[in-house]
Each structure stands twice: as structure tokens, then as C-alpha cells.
N, C-alpha and C positions, 0 to 999 in steps of 0.2 A: 572487487574493483579497486579498493583503496585499503592501505594498511599502514600502521605505524610500527609494526613489529614483524620479525622474521623468526619462525620456529627453529631455524638453524642457528640462530644467534642468541635466543632466549629460551628459558624453560616454558613449557606449556602454561604453567601457572602464571608466569610473568606476562606472557602474551594475553592471557585471559584478563589480566589486571591492567592491561595497557590502556592508555587514554581513549583509543578508538573503540575498543570493546566496552569500556565503561560508558562511553557516550551512547552506544547502542543500548546497553543495559538501562541507563538512566533515562533515555528518551522514550522508552516503550510505555504505553502504546504510542506510536507515532501519530495516530489520529484517533479520536474518540469513535469515529465511524470505522468499524472493523472491516468494512468492505474496501477500505483504503489503508491497508496495513504497511505498505512498503515505503521506506524512507527514500527510495530512488524513484519508483514509478508514480506513486500517487502523491507523494510529499517531497518533491525534489529539493525544496528549500531546507528540509531536515538533513538530507545527506550533505548538501553544500555546507551547512553550518557545522556539522560534525567533522568533516574533513578539514575545513579551515581552522576550526577550534583546536584540533588535535595535531595538525601538521602531517596528517597521513598523506601518502604518496600513491600514485597509480601503480598497480601491480602488473600491468600489461607491458612487458618489456619490448614487444615489437611495435606497439602503437600506443604509447602512453597518452592519456587523455586527461586534461584538466577537469576538475569537478564541475566547473562552470560550463564547459563544453558538453559534458555528458548530461548534466541536469537540464541544460538548454534543450536537448533533444527529447527530454521527458515531459517538458512543460505542456506541449500540445495534448499528449495522451492524458496527463493529469487533469487538464481542464475539460477534455472531452468526457472523461469518466465521472467527473465530479457530480454533475447534475443527476445522472442515473444512480450513482452510488448513494447520494443523499436521499433521493426519492425512495429507493429500496430500503435503506437503513431506517428512514422515518416510518415506512410502512411496517417493517418488522417490529417496530417498537410501539406502534399506536393502533394497529388494526386489531379487531377482536381476535382472540386466540393467538396473539403474538405474531400475526401475519404468517403463521405456518399453515401449510395445506391441510385442510380438514379441521382447522381449529376455530373457524368463525362461520359467519352466515353467508358470505359471498363466494364467488368463484375462487377456488384455490385457497380459501381460508380468510381472505380479506373481505371486509364489508363492501357492498356495491358502491357506496358513496364515500369510501375511505380514500386516503391519499394515494392508494395504489391504483385507483380507477377500477373499472369493471373486470378487467382481465388480468389478474395477478398470477394466473396459472403459469407455472414454470419459470417465474422470474429468477428463482434461486438456481435453476438449471442453466440459464443462459448467461447469468452474470459472469461466472468464471471464464467461460469460453470467450466472451467479449474481451475480458482483460488480457488473455493470452493471445488472442488474435491481434489485438492492437499492439502488443509487444513486438510482433513480427514486423511491424511497420517502422520500427526505430532504426 
């Protein structure tokens, strides 16, 4: 969506060393919760900061969009996914067996009284589709 380099004007190595690529490199992980990895969708403030810091420009020639406008469209998704992602991430790190199916004493591997609740079965299977289904609403 945004770039500060053009492969037709710079070598590949120079593009990879560009301020925008280095901001991506230095900013990872964009969130300690790995269910919220994207600097645009789950952490729009990160993309906004990188673009402004590096002076990157929109790469969409037909309909250029400011980073504030794009990130503004992602804020609702990020907020909506946050609670679920935090609950699932917490469950995966605190339930018996690491929250993995078959790894604990409760349904789907989580303990019945754990942060996942009684029915943790399939949480890993529906988390990704929720993320991509929400993306279609942008």
C-alpha cells in the first residue's frame, strides 16, 4: 500500500535497506499477541507511524489514499477483533497443555474453569476465518 522506494529506480538491496523496509524489520513483532500480527489490520497505529516516519507514499496510482484514511477504516476491525484475540491468546498461554486440543483436561484441551470457558473446541479453526471475513467488510 505504501512505499518509499521503487525497484525500477534502486537496486533490490537498496530497496530492502530503505527506511520503510527497515521500519517493518525493526517493528516486528507488531504485537506481542501473535493473533494480531498485521501492522495495518490489527495494529493500524503501527502502519500510520511507519508511513509518517519514513515519508512513504501510497502506491495506488488510481486512487491514492492517505495512511490516516486507510488506517481509519481498519480501526473498527482492530477494536472488534481485540477482545477475542486477547482471550484466545491468553488461553493458549495459560490453559493446561498450552491450550492445544487434547493437551489438557477440558473440552478441546483447555480446563473447564480456564480463561477459555467450557467450550474451547475449534477456537483455532474459527479465529482465522473471522479475521478474513471481517477484512471483506473494509
